[in-house]
C-alpha angles and dihedrals in degrees: 000000000000117000119204121209116173145142091227097111119213099277120096132020099291103100093039093051092048092049090048089059091050094048093046090058101029105027098171096046122119108232116200121202098215096168139345099169101068111147106289115252090352109120094168096057090040091052090057091046093049094052093048094048094050093072091086097042119107124251116266095024118139115233118207106197122181123173097138122159089159093060110146094025129105093274113123133244112239142196120201124196104201127165095340096311130102123226127192124192148102127313093244100107095274093121097034101091090051088054094045090056096043124105090214131019144169127188128211135181118225105242104168102072124171105248089213094053115135114256090225105038110054089148091070101030104037114011100042094052090050091049090051091052091051092050088050089052092236110170107276094212087072093069107009136071122199116244130182101228141353122253094242125046129174126201116252098239114060113182097207143078108287102171142008116207133210092274094051094254113155112228114199131199092239113116114228092220090061095053115091117229090242095051126099131193129230123207124184092347094310121116111219130209123223126245136174097227142352094267092065093069133057120262111274092022120129121224144144132244145166106272128210092269092057094253131121111259131187117219145164115224108247087349142088116261094193091061094036091058098024084234133180136186113273096035114135125251120203122220113212 
């Protein structure tokens, strides 16, 4: 299985072209579109989302992760082997929270790079071919070189809004397991109470809860927290 995680959105040719590369090299492989609306250009928020979303992914899958505002620069292409999964992506911190939370990890730099690769689409021309090789169990030493650490690393807990879903719920980068039962959070000057689920609060009331990804999320019962708070990705959340 190859899992796709990008900020490409669904418009344009980008996802289709990347999938075409994968299917040309691994025609029988199942490809899962995990996420294509990761916050645009935001490697830090996307790193937190990726790590949280991987909890439900199977062992030995290959994750092709591309949120890459530095494409075409001197940043490296990386492969991470973490807890029996492969991850392929740019060296901009995108894979670093997965690594920080892993029980075992090994880092590699992609060394066999197509000289004709586009300067602006490494997802198709560099990362997708590497993901296909890993899925085909081709010997990694042929195109990877071990390294100790990536150049960019993010901390695991990010006290800010990292994603806003279809319902307007505000996902934070705060791991629920790191929040004490007595602690509250404050967003835009409003202290929020904790609940287990939406039905525990009155309609129209704001609150926070542990979401299905294990992260703290701010919501409004039967309402839209994004509109309620006039919220945006990147805004800070205070832990009290």
